TORPANU-785320 format. One record per atom (N, C-alpha, C): atom name; residue number from 1; x, y, z. Coordinates in steps of 0.2 Angstrom, whole numbers. Atoms other than C-alpha are relative to their C-alpha. Example, Ala and Ser with C-alpha at 12.3 -4.5 7.8 and 13.67 -1.06 7.14 Angstrom:
TORPANU-785320
atome num east north up
N 1 4 -6 0
CA 1 62 -22 39
C 1 4 6 0
N 2 -4 -6 -1
CA 2 68 -5 36
C 2 -4 5 3
END
This chain:
TORPANU-785320
atome num east north up
N 1 -6 2 -4
CA 1 410 391 549
C 1 5 6 -1
N 2 -5 -5 0
CA 2 422 405 554
C 2 7 -4 1
N 3 -7 4 -1
CA 3 440 397 552
C 3 5 5 3
N 4 -5 -4 -4
CA 4 452 403 565
C 4 7 -3 -1
N 5 -7 2 1
CA 5 470 401 567
C 5 1 -8 2
N 6 -1 8 -2
CA 6 469 383 575
C 6 -2 -4 -6
N 7 2 4 6
CA 7 459 377 560
C 7 4 1 -6
N 8 -5 -1 6
CA 8 471 385 547
C 8 6 -4 2
N 9 -6 4 -1
CA 9 485 377 556
C 9 -1 -7 0
N 10 2 7 0
CA 10 477 360 557
C 10 0 -2 -8
N 11 1 1 7
CA 11 473 361 538
C 11 7 0 -3
N 12 -7 -1 3
CA 12 491 367 534
C 12 4 -6 1
N 13 -4 6 -2
CA 13 498 352 543
C 13 -2 -6 -4
N 14 3 6 3
CA 14 486 339 536
C 14 1 1 -8
N 15 -2 -1 7
CA 15 490 346 518
C 15 7 -4 -1
N 16 -7 3 1
CA 16 508 339 521
C 16 -1 -7 1
N 17 0 8 -2
CA 17 503 322 529
C 17 -6 -1 4
N 18 5 2 -5
CA 18 490 313 538
C 18 3 -1 7
N 19 -2 0 -7
CA 19 491 314 557
C 19 -5 -1 5
N 20 4 1 -6
CA 20 484 310 574
C 20 -1 7 4
N 21 1 -6 -4
CA 21 478 323 586
C 21 6 2 4
N 22 -7 -1 -3
CA 22 494 321 597
C 22 5 3 -5
N 23 -5 -3 5
CA 23 504 324 581
C 23 -1 7 -2
N 24 2 -7 2
CA 24 494 339 576
C 24 2 5 6
N 25 -1 -4 -6
CA 25 496 346 594
C 25 7 2 0
N 26 -7 -1 0
CA 26 515 344 593
C 26 2 4 -5
N 27 -3 -4 6
CA 27 517 351 576
C 27 -3 7 0
N 28 3 -6 0
CA 28 505 366 578
C 28 2 5 6
N 29 -1 -4 -6
CA 29 509 371 596
C 29 -7 1 4
N 30 7 -1 -4
CA 30 490 371 601
C 30 -1 -6 4
N 31 1 6 -4
CA 31 484 360 615
C 31 -4 -5 -3
N 32 4 6 2
CA 32 476 343 613
C 32 -8 2 0
N 33 7 -2 0
CA 33 459 350 618
C 33 -2 5 -6
N 34 1 -5 6
CA 34 460 364 605
C 34 0 -3 -6
N 35 0 4 6
CA 35 465 352 592
C 35 -6 -4 -1
N 36 7 4 0
CA 36 450 341 596
C 36 -5 4 -2
N 37 5 -4 2
CA 37 439 356 594
C 37 0 2 -7
N 38 -1 -1 7
CA 38 447 360 577
C 38 -2 -6 -4
N 39 1 6 4
CA 39 445 342 571
C 39 -8 0 -1
N 40 8 1 0
CA 40 426 342 576
C 40 -3 5 -5
N 41 2 -6 4
CA 41 424 359 567
C 41 1 -2 -7
N 42 -2 1 7
CA 42 433 354 551
C 42 -3 -7 -3
N 43 4 6 3
CA 43 424 337 550
C 43 -7 2 -1
N 44 7 -2 2
CA 44 407 345 551
C 44 0 4 -6
N 45 0 -4 6
CA 45 413 357 537
C 45 1 -5 -6
N 46 -2 5 5
CA 46 418 341 527
C 46 7 1 -3
N 47 -7 -2 3
CA 47 436 347 525
C 47 5 -6 3
N 48 -5 5 -3
CA 48 444 333 536
C 48 -4 -7 1
N 49 3 7 -1
CA 49 440 314 537
C 49 4 -4 4
N 50 -3 4 -4
CA 50 444 301 549
C 50 2 -6 -3
N 51 -2 6 4
CA 51 455 287 542
C 51 1 -6 4
N 52 0 6 -4
CA 52 453 275 557
C 52 6 1 5
N 53 -5 0 -5
CA 53 465 271 571
C 53 7 -2 -2
N 54 -7 3 2
CA 54 484 268 570
C 54 1 -7 3
N 55 -1 7 -2
CA 55 490 251 572
C 55 7 -1 4
N 56 -6 2 -2
CA 56 504 243 583
C 56 2 3 7
N 57 -2 -3 -6
CA 57 504 255 598
C 57 -3 -3 6
N 58 3 2 -6
CA 58 501 250 616
C 58 -6 4 3
N 59 6 -4 -2
CA 59 484 255 623
C 59 -4 2 -5
N 60 5 -2 5
CA 60 471 264 614
C 60 3 4 -5
N 61 -3 -3 6
CA 61 477 269 597
C 61 -4 6 -2
N 62 3 -6 2
CA 62 474 287 592
C 62 -3 -1 -8
N 63 2 -1 7
CA 63 464 291 576
C 63 4 4 -4
N 64 -4 -4 5
CA 64 472 297 560
C 64 -5 4 -4
N 65 4 -5 4
CA 65 465 312 551
C 65 3 2 -6
N 66 -3 -1 7
CA 66 467 317 533
C 66 -5 6 -3
N 67 4 -5 4
CA 67 461 331 521
C 67 -5 -4 -4
N 68 5 3 5
CA 68 445 327 512
C 68 2 3 -7
N 69 -3 -3 7
CA 69 454 330 495
C 69 -6 1 -5
N 70 5 -1 4
CA 70 437 329 487
C 70 -6 4 2
N 71 5 -5 -3
CA 71 428 342 497
C 71 -1 6 -6
N 72 1 -4 5
CA 72 431 353 482
C 72 4 -2 -6
N 73 -4 1 6
CA 73 438 352 464
C 73 2 6 -3
N 74 -3 -6 3
CA 74 449 363 454
C 74 1 -1 -7
N 75 -1 1 8
CA 75 452 366 435
C 75 6 4 -2
N 76 -6 -3 3
CA 76 468 369 426
C 76 -1 0 -7
N 77 1 -1 8
CA 77 468 376 408
C 77 7 2 -3
N 78 -6 -2 4
CA 78 483 377 396
C 78 -2 1 -7
N 79 1 -2 7
CA 79 480 387 380
C 79 6 0 -3
N 80 -6 0 4
CA 80 493 383 368
C 80 -1 2 -7
N 81 1 -2 7
CA 81 497 388 350
C 81 -3 -5 -4
N 82 3 5 4
CA 82 492 371 344
C 82 -6 -4 4
N 83 5 4 -4
CA 83 482 362 358
C 83 -2 4 6
N 84 3 -3 -7
CA 84 471 368 373
C 84 -2 -6 4
N 85 1 6 -5
CA 85 471 356 388
C 85 -4 3 6
N 86 4 -2 -7
CA 86 459 356 403
C 86 0 -6 4
N 87 0 6 -5
CA 87 461 345 418
C 87 -4 2 6
N 88 3 -1 -6
CA 88 450 344 434
C 88 3 -5 5
N 89 -3 4 -5
CA 89 458 338 450
C 89 -3 1 7
N 90 2 -1 -7
CA 90 455 336 469
C 90 5 5 3
N 91 -3 -5 -4
CA 91 462 346 483
C 91 8 -2 1
N 92 -7 2 0
CA 92 478 336 482
C 92 4 1 -6
N 93 -3 -1 7
CA 93 481 340 464
C 93 0 -6 -4
N 94 1 7 3
CA 94 476 322 459
C 94 -5 1 -6
N 95 5 -1 6
CA 95 469 324 441
C 95 -5 -6 -1
N 96 5 5 1
CA 96 453 315 439
C 96 -3 -1 -7
N 97 2 1 7
CA 97 448 319 421
C 97 4 6 -4
N 98 -4 -5 4
CA 98 457 328 407
C 98 -2 -1 -8
N 99 1 0 8
CA 99 454 333 388
C 99 4 5 -3
N 100 -4 -5 4
CA 100 463 342 375
C 100 -3 -1 -7
N 101 2 -1 7
CA 101 459 348 357
C 101 4 6 -3
N 102 -3 -5 4
CA 102 466 359 344
C 102 -3 7 2
N 103 2 -7 -2
CA 103 466 378 349
C 103 -4 3 -5
N 104 3 -4 4
CA 104 453 388 341
C 104 1 8 2
N 105 -2 -6 -2
CA 105 461 405 342
C 105 -6 6 0
N 106 5 -5 0
CA 106 446 416 337
C 106 -6 -1 5
N 107 5 2 -5
CA 107 434 407 349
C 107 2 -4 6
N 108 -4 3 -6
CA 108 446 402 363
C 108 -4 0 6
N 109 3 0 -6
CA 109 435 408 377
C 109 -6 -5 0
N 110 5 5 0
CA 110 420 398 371
C 110 2 -7 1
N 111 -3 6 -1
CA 111 431 383 369
C 111 2 -2 7
N 112 -2 1 -7
CA 112 438 384 386
C 112 -6 -1 5
N 113 6 1 -4
CA 113 421 386 394
C 113 -3 -7 -1
N 114 3 6 2
CA 114 414 371 385
C 114 5 -6 3
N 115 -4 5 -2
CA 115 429 360 389
C 115 0 0 8
N 116 0 0 -8
CA 116 429 365 408
C 116 -7 -4 2
N 117 6 3 -2
CA 117 411 360 409
C 117 0 -8 -2
N 118 0 7 2
CA 118 414 343 400
C 118 4 -4 5
N 119 -5 3 -4
CA 119 429 339 410
C 119 -2 0 8
N 120 3 0 -7
CA 120 420 344 427
C 120 -5 -6 0
N 121 5 6 0
CA 121 406 332 422
C 121 3 -6 1
N 122 -3 7 0
CA 122 418 318 419
C 122 3 -1 7
N 123 -3 1 -6
CA 123 427 321 435
C 123 -5 -2 5
N 124 5 2 -5
CA 124 411 321 445
C 124 -2 -7 -1
N 125 1 7 1
CA 125 407 304 437
C 125 5 -4 3
N 126 -5 4 -3
CA 126 423 297 443
C 126 -1 0 7
N 127 1 0 -7
CA 127 418 302 460
C 127 -7 -3 2
N 128 6 4 -2
CA 128 402 292 459
C 128 -6 5 -1
N 129 6 -4 1
CA 129 391 306 453
C 129 -2 6 5
N 130 1 -6 -5
CA 130 392 318 468
C 130 2 6 -3
N 131 -1 -7 3
CA 131 390 336 463
C 131 5 4 3
N 132 -5 -3 -3
CA 132 406 342 469
C 132 2 6 -4
N 133 0 -6 3
CA 133 408 360 464
C 133 8 2 -2
N 134 -7 -3 1
CA 134 424 369 456
C 134 1 6 5
N 135 -1 -5 -5
CA 135 432 380 469
C 135 4 5 -3
N 136 -5 -4 4
CA 136 445 388 457
C 136 2 -2 -6
N 137 -2 2 6
CA 137 451 389 440
C 137 7 4 -2
N 138 -6 -4 2
CA 138 469 394 434
C 138 1 -2 -8
N 139 -1 1 7
CA 139 472 397 415
C 139 7 2 -2
N 140 -7 -1 3
CA 140 489 396 407
C 140 0 2 -7
N 141 0 -2 7
CA 141 492 406 391
C 141 6 3 -1
N 142 -6 -4 2
CA 142 506 413 381
C 142 -1 8 1
N 143 0 -8 0
CA 143 510 432 382
C 143 1 3 7
N 144 -2 -4 -6
CA 144 512 445 395
C 144 -7 2 3
N 145 6 -1 -4
CA 145 498 446 409
C 145 2 5 5
N 146 -1 -4 -6
CA 146 498 461 420
C 146 -3 -3 6
N 147 3 3 -6
CA 147 495 457 438
C 147 -7 1 1
N 148 7 -1 -1
CA 148 477 453 442
C 148 -4 0 -6
N 149 4 0 7
CA 149 472 454 423
C 149 -2 -6 -2
N 150 2 6 4
CA 150 463 442 413
C 150 1 1 -7
N 151 -2 -1 7
CA 151 470 448 397
C 151 8 -1 -1
N 152 -7 1 2
CA 152 486 442 389
C 152 2 4 -7
N 153 -3 -4 6
CA 153 496 453 376
C 153 6 -4 -3
N 154 -6 3 4
CA 154 509 447 363
C 154 -1 -7 -1
N 155 1 7 1
CA 155 501 430 362
C 155 -1 -2 -8
N 156 1 1 7
CA 156 504 429 343
C 156 0 -7 -3
N 157 0 7 2
CA 157 506 410 342
C 157 -7 -3 1
N 158 7 2 -1
CA 158 487 409 347
C 158 -4 4 -4
N 159 5 -4 4
CA 159 479 424 339
C 159 5 5 -4
N 160 -4 -4 4
CA 160 486 435 325
C 160 0 7 3
N 161 -1 -7 -3
CA 161 482 451 335
C 161 4 0 7
N 162 -4 1 -6
CA 162 491 444 350
C 162 -4 0 6
N 163 4 -1 -6
CA 163 477 447 362
C 163 -5 -6 2
N 164 5 5 -3
CA 164 468 433 373
C 164 -3 4 6
N 165 4 -4 -5
CA 165 455 442 383
C 165 -5 -5 3
N 166 4 5 -4
CA 166 447 430 396
C 166 -5 3 5
N 167 4 -3 -5
CA 167 437 443 405
C 167 -7 -2 0
N 168 7 3 0
CA 168 420 437 399
C 168 0 -7 2
N 169 0 7 -3
CA 169 425 419 403
C 169 -1 1 8
N 170 0 0 -8
CA 170 429 424 421
C 170 -7 3 2
N 171 7 -3 -2
CA 171 412 434 422
C 171 -5 -5 0
N 172 5 5 1
CA 172 402 419 416
C 172 1 -6 4
N 173 -2 6 -4
CA 173 410 406 427
C 173 -1 2 8
N 174 1 -1 -7
CA 174 406 404 446
C 174 6 0 4
N 175 -6 -1 -4
CA 175 423 400 453
C 175 4 5 -2
N 176 -5 -5 1
CA 176 437 412 454
C 176 4 -2 -6
N 177 -4 2 6
CA 177 447 412 438
C 177 7 5 0
N 178 -7 -3 0
CA 178 466 417 437
C 178 3 -1 -6
N 179 -3 2 7
CA 179 476 419 421
C 179 8 2 2
N 180 -7 0 -1
CA 180 495 416 422
C 180 4 -1 -7
N 181 -4 1 5
CA 181 509 416 409
C 181 2 -8 0
N 182 0 7 1
CA 182 511 398 402
C 182 7 -3 3
N 183 -6 2 -2
CA 183 530 397 405
C 183 1 1 8
N 184 0 -1 -8
CA 184 528 404 423
C 184 -3 -6 3
N 185 3 6 -3
CA 185 516 390 426
C 185 4 -7 -1
N 186 -5 6 1
CA 186 528 377 418
C 186 5 0 6
N 187 -5 0 -5
CA 187 541 383 431
C 187 -3 -2 7
N 188 3 3 -6
CA 188 528 380 445
C 188 0 -7 0
N 189 1 7 1
CA 189 525 363 438
C 189 7 -4 1
N 190 -7 3 -1
CA 190 544 359 438
C 190 2 0 7
N 191 -2 -1 -7
CA 191 546 366 455
C 191 -4 -5 5
N 192 4 4 -5
CA 192 532 355 463
C 192 -1 -7 -2
N 193 1 7 2
CA 193 531 340 452
C 193 5 -2 -5
N 194 -4 1 6
CA 194 546 340 440
C 194 8 0 2
N 195 -7 1 -1
CA 195 565 340 439
C 195 3 5 5
N 196 -3 -5 -5
CA 196 567 356 450
C 196 -3 0 6
N 197 4 1 -7
CA 197 557 349 465
C 197 6 1 5
N 198 -5 -2 -5
CA 198 566 356 480
C 198 5 5 -1
N 199 -5 -5 2
CA 199 576 369 471
C 199 -3 7 1
N 200 3 -6 -1
CA 200 573 386 477
C 200 1 5 -5
N 201 -1 -5 5
CA 201 581 397 463
C 201 2 -4 -6
N 202 -1 3 7
CA 202 580 390 445
C 202 -4 4 -5
N 203 3 -3 5
CA 203 575 396 428
C 203 -3 -6 -5
N 204 2 5 4
CA 204 564 386 416
C 204 -1 4 -7
N 205 -1 -3 7
CA 205 568 390 397
C 205 -4 -4 -4
N 206 4 3 5
CA 206 554 385 385
C 206 2 2 -7
N 207 -2 -1 7
CA 207 559 384 366
C 207 -5 -4 -4
N 208 5 3 4
CA 208 545 379 354
C 208 -2 4 -6
N 209 2 -5 5
CA 209 534 389 343
C 209 2 7 2
N 210 -3 -6 -3
CA 210 539 403 354
C 210 5 -1 5
N 211 -5 1 -5
CA 211 551 406 368
C 211 -2 4 6
N 212 1 -4 -6
CA 212 549 411 386
C 212 4 -3 6
N 213 -4 2 -6
CA 213 557 410 403
C 213 -4 1 6
N 214 3 0 -7
CA 214 550 406 420
C 214 5 1 5
N 215 -5 -1 -5
CA 215 560 412 435
C 215 -2 -1 7
N 216 1 1 -7
CA 216 559 405 452
C 216 5 2 4
N 217 -5 -2 -4
CA 217 568 414 465
C 217 -1 0 7
N 218 2 1 -7
CA 218 569 409 483
C 218 -7 -3 1
N 219 6 3 -1
CA 219 554 398 480
C 219 -6 4 -2
N 220 5 -4 2
CA 220 544 412 473
C 220 0 2 -8
N 221 0 -2 7
CA 221 539 416 455
C 221 1 7 -1
N 222 -1 -7 2
CA 222 546 432 448
C 222 -4 2 -6
N 223 4 -2 6
CA 223 534 441 437
C 223 2 6 -3
N 224 -2 -6 3
CA 224 541 458 436
C 224 -5 6 1
N 225 4 -5 -1
CA 225 533 475 437
C 225 -6 0 -5
N 226 6 0 5
CA 226 522 473 421
C 226 -2 -7 -2
N 227 1 7 2
CA 227 521 454 421
C 227 4 -3 -5
N 228 -4 2 6
CA 228 535 453 408
C 228 6 -3 2
N 229 -6 4 -2
CA 229 549 445 418
C 229 1 -6 -4
N 230 -1 7 4
CA 230 556 431 407
C 230 -2 1 -7
N 231 1 -1 8
CA 231 551 438 390
C 231 6 1 -4
N 232 -7 -1 3
CA 232 568 434 383
C 232 -1 -1 -7
N 233 1 0 7
CA 233 560 432 366
C 233 3 7 -3
N 234 -2 -6 2
CA 234 565 450 365
C 234 8 2 1
N 235 -7 -1 -1
CA 235 584 448 369
C 235 3 1 -7
N 236 -3 -2 7
CA 236 594 456 354
C 236 6 -5 -1
N 237 -6 5 1
CA 237 604 440 351
C 237 0 -3 -8
N 238 0 2 7
CA 238 600 438 332
C 238 5 3 -4
N 239 -4 -3 5
CA 239 609 443 317
C 239 -2 7 -1
N 240 2 -6 1
CA 240 599 458 315
C 240 -5 3 6
N 241 3 -1 -6
CA 241 594 464 332
C 241 -5 6 0
N 242 4 -6 1
CA 242 586 481 326
C 242 -5 -1 -5
N 243 4 0 6
CA 243 576 474 312
C 243 -7 1 2
N 244 7 -2 -2
CA 244 558 481 312
C 244 -5 -6 0
N 245 5 5 1
CA 245 550 465 307
C 245 0 -5 6
N 246 -1 4 -6
CA 246 556 457 323
C 246 -3 3 6
N 247 2 -3 -6
CA 247 549 469 335
C 247 -6 -2 3
N 248 7 3 -3
CA 248 532 461 338
C 248 2 -6 4
N 249 -1 6 -3
CA 249 538 444 342
C 249 6 -1 4
N 250 -7 0 -3
CA 250 556 448 347
C 250 5 -3 -4
N 251 -5 2 5
CA 251 572 446 338
C 251 3 -8 2
N 252 -2 7 -2
CA 252 578 430 348
C 252 -5 -5 -2
N 253 5 5 1
CA 253 562 421 346
C 253 -1 -1 -8
N 254 1 1 7
CA 254 561 425 327
C 254 5 -4 -3
N 255 -6 4 3
CA 255 578 417 324
C 255 1 -7 3
N 256 -1 6 -4
CA 256 578 403 337
C 256 -6 -4 1
N 257 5 4 -1
CA 257 561 397 339
C 257 -2 -4 -6
N 258 1 5 5
CA 258 553 384 328
C 258 0 3 -8
N 259 0 -3 6
CA 259 550 395 313
C 259 7 2 -3
N 260 -6 -2 2
CA 260 567 402 313
C 260 5 -6 -1
N 261 -5 6 1
CA 261 576 385 315
C 261 -2 -3 -6
N 262 2 3 6
CA 262 566 378 301
C 262 2 4 -6
N 263 -2 -4 5
CA 263 570 392 290
C 263 7 -1 -2
N 264 -7 1 1
CA 264 588 390 293
C 264 2 -7 -3
N 265 0 7 2
CA 265 586 371 290
C 265 -1 0 -8
N 266 2 1 7
CA 266 578 373 273
C 266 4 5 -4
N 267 -5 -4 4
CA 267 591 386 267
C 267 7 -3 0
N 268 -6 4 0
CA 268 605 374 271
C 268 1 -5 -5
N 269 -2 5 6
CA 269 614 362 259
C 269 -2 -7 3
N 270 2 7 -2
CA 270 607 344 260
C 270 2 -5 -6
N 271 -1 5 5
CA 271 612 328 251
C 271 -7 -2 -3
N 272 7 1 2
CA 272 593 325 250
C 272 -4 6 1
N 273 4 -6 -1
CA 273 578 336 252
C 273 0 3 7
N 274 -1 -3 -7
CA 274 578 348 267
C 274 -6 -3 4
N 275 6 2 -4
CA 275 567 343 282
C 275 -6 5 -1
N 276 7 -3 1
CA 276 549 348 281
C 276 -2 3 7
N 277 2 -3 -7
CA 277 548 352 300
C 277 5 -1 5
N 278 -5 1 -5
CA 278 558 353 316
C 278 1 -7 2
N 279 -1 7 -2
CA 279 554 336 321
C 279 4 -5 -4
N 280 -5 4 5
CA 280 562 329 305
C 280 7 2 1
N 281 -7 -2 -1
CA 281 577 339 308
C 281 3 -3 6
N 282 -3 3 -5
CA 282 580 332 325
C 282 1 -7 -1
N 283 0 7 2
CA 283 576 315 319
C 283 6 -2 -4
N 284 -6 1 4
CA 284 590 316 306
C 284 6 1 4
N 285 -6 -1 -4
CA 285 602 323 318
C 285 1 -6 5
N 286 0 6 -4
CA 286 598 308 329
C 286 3 -6 -4
N 287 -2 5 5
CA 287 602 297 314
C 287 7 1 -2
N 288 -7 -2 2
CA 288 619 305 312
C 288 1 4 -6
N 289 -1 -4 6
CA 289 616 316 297
C 289 4 6 2
N 290 -5 -5 -2
CA 290 630 329 298
C 290 -3 7 -1
N 291 3 -7 1
CA 291 620 344 291
C 291 -5 1 6
N 292 5 -1 -6
CA 292 607 341 304
C 292 3 1 7
N 293 -4 -1 -6
CA 293 619 339 318
C 293 3 7 1
N 294 -2 -6 0
CA 294 627 355 313
C 294 -5 5 2
N 295 5 -4 -1
CA 295 611 364 313
C 295 -3 0 8
N 296 2 1 -7
CA 296 606 357 330
C 296 5 3 5
N 297 -5 -2 -4
CA 297 623 361 338
C 297 0 8 0
N 298 0 -7 1
CA 298 621 379 331
C 298 -6 3 4
N 299 6 -2 -4
CA 299 603 380 339
C 299 2 0 7
N 300 -2 1 -7
CA 300 611 374 355
C 300 4 6 3
N 301 -4 -6 -2
CA 301 624 388 355
C 301 -4 6 0
N 302 5 -6 -1
CA 302 610 401 352
C 302 -3 0 6
N 303 4 0 -6
CA 303 600 395 366
C 303 5 1 6
N 304 -5 -1 -6
CA 304 616 394 377
C 304 2 7 1
N 305 -1 -7 -1
CA 305 619 412 374
C 305 -5 4 4
N 306 6 -2 -4
CA 306 602 416 381
C 306 1 -2 7
N 307 -1 3 -7
CA 307 606 405 396
C 307 5 4 3
N 308 -5 -4 -2
CA 308 622 414 398
C 308 -2 7 3
N 309 3 -6 -1
CA 309 613 431 398
C 309 -4 0 7
N 310 4 1 -6
CA 310 600 425 411
C 310 4 -2 6
N 311 -4 2 -6
CA 311 613 416 422
C 311 4 6 3
N 312 -4 -5 -2
CA 312 623 432 422
C 312 -4 5 5
N 313 4 -4 -4
CA 313 609 441 431
C 313 -3 -3 6
N 314 4 4 -6
CA 314 599 428 441
C 314 5 -5 4
N 315 -4 5 -3
CA 315 613 415 445
C 315 -4 -5 3
N 316 4 5 -3
CA 316 601 401 447
C 316 4 -6 2
N 317 -3 6 -2
CA 317 605 384 455
C 317 -1 -5 -6
N 318 1 5 5
CA 318 598 375 440
C 318 -4 4 -6
N 319 3 -2 7
CA 319 593 378 421
C 319 -4 -6 -2
N 320 4 5 3
CA 320 578 368 415
C 320 -2 2 -7
N 321 2 -2 7
CA 321 576 367 396
C 321 -7 -4 -1
N 322 6 3 2
CA 322 558 363 390
C 322 -3 3 -7
N 323 3 -2 6
CA 323 546 366 376
C 323 2 -6 -6
N 324 -1 5 5
CA 324 545 356 360
C 324 7 -1 -3
N 325 -7 1 2
CA 325 562 360 354
C 325 5 0 6
N 326 -5 0 -6
CA 326 571 364 371
C 326 1 -7 4
N 327 0 6 -4
CA 327 567 347 379
C 327 4 -6 -4
N 328 -4 5 4
CA 328 577 338 365
C 328 7 -1 3
N 329 -6 2 -4
CA 329 592 329 373
C 329 6 2 -4
N 330 -6 -1 4
CA 330 603 333 358
C 330 3 7 1
N 331 -2 -7 -1
CA 331 604 351 363
C 331 4 1 7
N 332 -3 -1 -7
CA 332 611 348 381
C 332 7 2 -1
N 333 -7 0 1
CA 333 629 346 375
C 333 2 7 -2
N 334 -2 -7 3
CA 334 630 363 365
C 334 -2 5 5
N 335 2 -5 -5
CA 335 620 373 378
C 335 5 0 6
N 336 -5 0 -6
CA 336 631 367 393
C 336 7 2 -2
N 337 -7 -2 2
CA 337 647 369 383
C 337 0 8 -1
N 338 0 -7 0
CA 338 642 387 379
C 338 0 3 6
N 339 0 -3 -7
CA 339 638 391 397
C 339 7 -1 3
N 340 -7 1 -4
CA 340 655 383 403
C 340 5 4 -3
N 341 -5 -4 4
CA 341 665 393 390
C 341 -1 8 2
N 342 1 -7 -1
CA 342 657 410 395
C 342 -2 2 7
N 343 2 -2 -7
CA 343 651 409 413
C 343 6 -2 5
N 344 -5 1 -5
CA 344 663 410 428
C 344 -3 -6 5
N 345 3 6 -4
CA 345 651 398 438
C 345 -6 -2 -3
N 346 6 3 3
CA 346 639 389 426
C 346 -4 -4 4
N 347 5 4 -3
CA 347 623 382 432
C 347 -1 -7 -4
N 348 1 6 4
CA 348 619 364 428
C 348 -6 1 -4
N 349 5 0 5
CA 349 608 362 413
C 349 -4 -7 -1
N 350 4 7 0
CA 350 594 348 413
C 350 -6 1 -5
N 351 6 0 4
CA 351 579 344 402
C 351 -6 -2 4
N 352 6 1 -3
CA 352 562 345 408
C 352 -3 -8 0
N 353 2 7 0
CA 353 554 328 414
C 353 -8 0 -1
N 354 7 -1 0
CA 354 536 335 412
C 354 -3 0 -8
N 355 2 0 7
CA 355 536 335 393
C 355 -4 6 -2
N 356 4 -5 2
CA 356 522 345 386
C 356 -6 2 5
N 357 5 -1 -5
CA 357 512 345 402
C 357 2 4 6
N 358 -3 -4 -6
CA 358 522 357 413
C 358 -5 5 2
N 359 5 -6 -2
CA 359 510 372 411
C 359 -7 -2 2
N 360 6 3 -3
CA 360 495 361 414
C 360 0 -2 7
N 361 -1 2 -7
CA 361 502 354 429
C 361 1 6 5
N 362 -1 -6 -4
CA 362 507 371 435
C 362 -6 3 1
N 363 6 -3 -1
CA 363 490 377 432
C 363 -5 -3 5
N 364 3 4 -5
CA 364 482 363 442
C 364 2 1 7
N 365 -3 -1 -7
CA 365 493 365 457
C 365 -1 7 2
N 366 1 -7 -2
CA 366 491 384 457
C 366 -8 1 1
N 367 7 0 -1
CA 367 472 381 456
C 367 -1 -3 7
N 368 0 3 -7
CA 368 474 370 472
C 368 2 5 5
N 369 -2 -5 -5
CA 369 483 384 481
C 369 -6 5 0
N 370 5 -5 0
CA 370 469 396 476
C 370 -6 -3 4
N 371 5 3 -3
CA 371 456 384 482
C 371 1 0 8
N 372 -2 0 -7
CA 372 465 382 499
C 372 -1 7 3
N 373 0 -7 -3
CA 373 466 401 501
C 373 -8 2 1
N 374 7 -1 -1
CA 374 447 402 498
C 374 -3 -4 5
N 375 3 4 -6
CA 375 443 388 510
C 375 2 3 6
N 376 -2 -3 -7
CA 376 453 396 524
C 376 -4 7 1
N 377 4 -7 -1
CA 377 443 413 521
C 377 -7 -1 0
N 378 7 1 1
CA 378 426 406 516
C 378 -1 -8 -1
N 379 0 7 2
CA 379 425 387 518
C 379 -7 -3 -2
N 380 7 2 3
CA 380 406 385 515
C 380 0 1 -7
N 381 1 -2 7
CA 381 407 394 499
C 381 5 -4 -5
N 382 -5 4 4
CA 382 423 385 493
C 382 -2 -8 -1
N 383 1 8 0
CA 383 416 367 497
C 383 -8 -1 -2
N 384 7 1 2
CA 384 398 370 491
C 384 -1 -2 -6
END
């Protein structure tokens, strides 16, 4: 089947909503006979299904058509410093099966390949055992990824050498595989299914084991010339911005991400033993511990300075805080106050609603986009 403009237009409209032939004709500008020909062709390809007739109208009710969301499946992968997650979804992005396990940095390619196969099998079982193939895979990973590359650099929280090379994985799998920065994909998740839905220009700042920024500008993800847009871990905002030991991971990340925050916490004066991890620090702050609240407020001011730097350049409509540290509600006041004090027109600062699933959701939705692009160019291959 060669897909022409009429077919592409019908599929694009049906991705938004179920519709009748008259509604499709009105929305696309094609004639009703042309729409009928497109529907016949798309039904034969297994891409469109008949949902039955509308109810309540006078005379013969028209039939309603919809995307066959299970014509193909997609996989989203999120490789994190602690956990690796894999989800398989239909063409609407509805997740059918999902697994996660601790990341094995030295054998991450083998781990991802195995998990994809396991989760794909589970998703197929959900569909009743039909052998629906994967049409696309998108992998989220920390680090800098050159456009079109399958190798991430500077991913030190996954591997000590900072390199995650998924080229062999791509070559061993049948469906096309794309690799994207994890915070960029978290921004996609926020834009499509999170707190930034409907916002054209916003930034997603993730603070956890590492620090990164996803920039959505005019509805498009900003990657930069080298895939390094948003690598604010390297902002010179720490006490020793030129220290050589900070050049690998970045000065701002070294002092503000989890390791730096915990180091400051354990060096502070406490009435009892110092907290053993960041989660305990925030728990103590929630309970009203003065030392903990001072440290959390200081962390918020540090993050606020980074937000000020970003807003001075990008001027976003919204700032979304995420990551294991960033999504803690206790940070909002000090981050927002710092922005209000230093910016002429501060952007609202909110907390992510996707918790630790933003990158995975962004990977799944991006894989859906890739699958649709493939369907439009080669529908038989994509749905086989």
